[in-house]
C-alpha positions in Angstrom: -125.4 -24.9 85.6 -125.7 -21.0 86.1 -124.8 -19.2 82.9 -121.3 -17.6 83.2 -122.7 -14.1 82.1 -125.2 -14.0 84.6 -122.4 -15.3 87.7 -120.8 -12.3 86.3 -123.6 -9.6 86.3 -124.6 -10.9 90.1 -121.1 -10.3 91.2 -120.8 -7.2 89.6 -123.9 -6.1 91.3 -122.8 -7.4 94.7 -119.8 -5.1 94.6 -122.1 -2.2 93.8 -124.1 -2.4 96.8 -121.4 -3.0 99.2 -121.2 0.0 101.5 -118.2 2.6 100.7 -115.7 3.1 103.8 -116.5 6.0 106.1 -113.8 8.2 104.6 -115.0 7.7 101.1 -117.8 10.2 102.2 -118.5 13.8 103.1 -122.0 15.8 103.8 -122.1 18.9 101.1 -121.0 21.2 104.0 -119.9 24.3 102.1 -121.8 23.8 99.3 -125.0 22.9 100.7 -128.3 24.4 99.6 -130.8 25.1 102.0 -132.8 22.4 103.8 -136.2 22.0 102.4 -137.5 19.3 104.4 -136.1 16.7 106.9 -136.7 13.5 107.9 -139.1 12.5 105.0 -139.4 9.2 103.9 -138.9 7.6 100.4 -141.5 5.1 99.3 -140.3 4.5 95.9 -137.6 4.9 92.9 -139.1 5.1 89.9 -137.6 3.9 86.5 -136.4 6.8 85.4 -134.4 7.6 88.9 -137.0 10.1 90.5 -137.3 9.4 94.0 -141.0 9.6 95.3 -142.0 10.3 99.2 -144.6 8.9 101.5 -146.4 12.4 100.8 -146.7 12.4 97.2 -143.6 14.5 96.1 -141.3 13.6 93.4 -137.5 14.0 94.0 -135.2 14.8 91.2 -131.2 13.9 91.9 -129.6 17.2 90.9 -126.1 17.6 89.8 -126.0 14.0 88.0 -126.9 11.8 85.4 -127.8 8.2 85.6 -126.9 5.8 82.7 -129.7 5.7 79.8 -128.5 2.3 78.3 -130.0 2.3 74.5 -129.7 6.0 74.4 -125.9 6.0 75.6 -125.3 3.4 73.0 -124.5 1.3 76.0 -125.5 -2.4 77.9 -128.8 -1.8 79.4 -127.4 -3.9 82.3 -126.0 -0.6 83.6 -128.9 1.3 83.7 -130.8 -1.5 85.0 -128.1 -1.9 88.0 -128.2 2.2 88.5 -131.9 2.2 88.9 -131.6 -1.1 91.4 -128.8 0.3 93.2 -130.8 3.7 94.2 -133.5 1.6 95.2 -131.4 -0.3 97.8 -130.0 2.9 98.7 -133.1 5.0 99.1 -136.4 2.9 99.1 -137.7 3.1 102.9 -135.1 5.4 104.1 -135.5 9.0 105.9 -133.7 11.4 103.9 -133.5 15.1 104.2 -133.6 17.6 101.1 -131.3 20.6 100.3 -132.5 22.4 97.6 -132.0 25.9 96.0 -133.9 28.3 94.0 -135.7 27.1 91.5 -136.6 24.3 94.0 -138.7 22.4 91.1 -138.2 21.3 87.5 -140.7 21.9 84.4 -142.1 18.7 86.2 -143.0 19.9 89.5 -140.0 17.7 91.2 -138.0 18.9 93.8 -134.2 19.6 92.7 -132.7 18.3 95.6 -129.3 17.0 97.1 -130.2 13.7 99.0 -128.8 13.2 102.4 -129.3 10.4 104.9 -129.0 12.5 108.1 -128.8 9.1 110.2 -125.8 7.6 108.0 -122.3 8.4 108.7 -120.8 6.1 106.2 -122.5 7.2 103.1 -124.5 10.6 104.2 -125.2 11.8 100.8 -127.0 10.0 98.0 -125.5 11.7 94.6 -122.0 11.1 96.0 -122.6 7.1 96.9 -123.9 6.8 93.3 -120.8 8.4 91.7 -118.7 6.7 93.6 -120.1 3.3 92.6 -119.9 4.4 88.8 -123.6 4.4 88.6 -123.9 8.2 87.5 -121.9 11.2 85.7 -122.0 14.7 87.0 -124.4 17.1 84.9 -124.3 20.7 86.2 -127.7 22.8 85.2 -127.2 26.1 84.3 -128.7 27.6 87.1 -127.9 25.2 90.0 -124.2 25.2 90.4 -123.7 23.8 94.3 -121.4 20.9 94.8 -119.7 20.9 91.7 -116.2 20.5 92.9 -117.6 17.6 95.4 -119.4 15.8 92.8 -116.5 16.0 90.0 -114.2 14.8 92.7 -116.7 11.5 93.1 -117.0 11.1 89.8 -113.1 11.3 89.0 -112.7 8.5 92.2 -115.0 6.1 90.3 -113.5 6.4 87.1 -109.6 5.8 88.1 -111.1 2.9 90.0 -113.0 1.2 86.9 -116.1 1.5 88.8 -119.6 0.8 86.8 -119.8 2.7 83.7 -116.3 3.6 83.4 -115.4 -0.1 82.3 -117.3 0.7 79.1 -116.4 2.7 76.1 -119.4 3.9 75.7 -118.4 6.1 78.6 -115.2 7.0 78.2 -113.9 10.5 78.1 -113.6 11.2 74.5 -111.2 13.3 72.8 -112.0 15.9 70.5 -111.6 13.4 67.0 -113.7 10.8 68.8 -117.1 12.4 68.3 -117.9 10.4 65.6 -121.7 8.9 65.6 -122.4 10.8 69.3 -124.7 13.5 67.9 -127.5 14.2 70.6 -125.7 12.2 72.9 -124.3 13.5 76.5 -120.2 13.1 76.4 -117.2 13.9 78.3 -114.6 15.3 76.1 -110.8 16.4 77.2 -108.6 18.7 74.8 -106.3 21.4 74.3 -108.2 24.6 73.5 -106.4 25.7 70.5 -107.8 29.3 70.5 -110.9 31.1 72.5 -112.3 34.2 70.9 -115.7 36.7 71.5 -117.7 37.3 68.3 -120.9 39.1 68.7 -121.6 38.5 72.4 -120.8 34.6 71.9 -118.0 32.5 72.7 -116.1 30.4 70.7 -113.4 27.7 72.2 -112.0 25.7 69.1 -110.1 22.6 69.7 -108.6 22.6 66.0 -107.9 24.6 62.9 -110.9 24.0 60.8 -113.9 25.4 62.8 -116.0 24.3 60.2 -115.3 20.7 60.9 -113.5 20.5 64.3 -115.1 20.1 67.7 -115.9 23.7 69.0 -117.6 24.9 72.6 -119.7 27.7 72.4 -120.9 30.2 75.5 -124.1 31.9 74.3 -124.6 35.7 75.0 -127.0 35.1 78.0 -124.6 32.9 79.4 -121.4 34.7 79.3 -122.3 36.5 82.3 -122.4 33.4 84.0 -118.8 33.1 83.5 -118.0 36.9 83.9 -119.7 36.8 87.5 -117.3 34.0 88.3 -114.4 36.2 87.7 -113.8 34.0 83.9 -112.9 35.6 80.6 -113.7 32.4 78.0 -110.9 34.0 76.0 -108.6 32.9 78.7 -109.1 29.3 78.3 -106.7 29.6 75.2 -104.0 27.0 75.3 -105.3 25.3 78.3 -106.5 21.2 78.5 -110.0 20.9 79.8 -112.5 18.8 80.3 -116.2 19.6 79.2 -119.1 17.9 79.1 -122.9 17.9 77.7 -125.0 16.9 74.8 -123.2 16.9 71.5 -124.8 19.0 68.5 -123.6 19.3 65.0 -123.9 22.9 63.4 -120.5 22.8 61.4 -118.4 20.4 63.3 -119.5 19.2 66.3 -120.2 21.2 69.6 -121.1 21.4 72.6 -123.0 24.3 74.3 -121.7 25.7 77.6 -123.7 27.6 80.3 -121.7 27.9 83.1 -118.2 27.8 84.4 -118.5 24.6 86.6 -119.3 22.6 83.3 -115.4 23.2 82.6 -112.5 21.1 84.5 -109.4 23.0 83.6 -106.9 20.1 83.6 -103.4 21.5 82.2 -102.7 25.2 82.2 -100.9 26.8 79.1 
């Protein structure tokens, strides 16, 4: 007799592999980086989600973070499904790689938005993974392209409770729900009570006790990224925002932001 849990896992996996409607997919037109390589073939997908091309080059999926299982304190089957789905979507396919400078990460892998030029239904690999709920948006400090499109795909999957969004481990947390999350990637939503800049560093405080409550910080080196975008971090005061990143523990828990695309303003003052 089949095990009920395995039946359910098979059903979920089948649903995740089902193609999305054409209306749900869109090429990264206005935000697309320069095409670094066209009509290259993916040979395999590594266990860490890296694509390996037939010419030996390795490709990092820019702008997304796959589920990590135990590292996320989440069920391992979601991490397995993410790699399996990524492999089914990409392995053996002809792709184009859209790449901005800096082109490579510290491991020499191309940091690319991956497109399927011959697929009108799902032409963008990152969007396909986000819509299935098998990745979260993770905007790198030096690579801000396509943030709006990536966030929209993630929001749709969260609304539809696809993939990881059925699991408490991946829920959007409030500032008072961060116990035990130090070192983990989290999405946090709350109202900024005060926002100040001291000695060049910005502090967004979500509580009245800065020594214990959740704080978002922006380093002096990174504040220029906000000002270049016409944003004064002090103007976040009174706004409900959603931020994401790895949780650190200094006084209270904190997340350090490096660019304004790591902040989603949900409600104004």
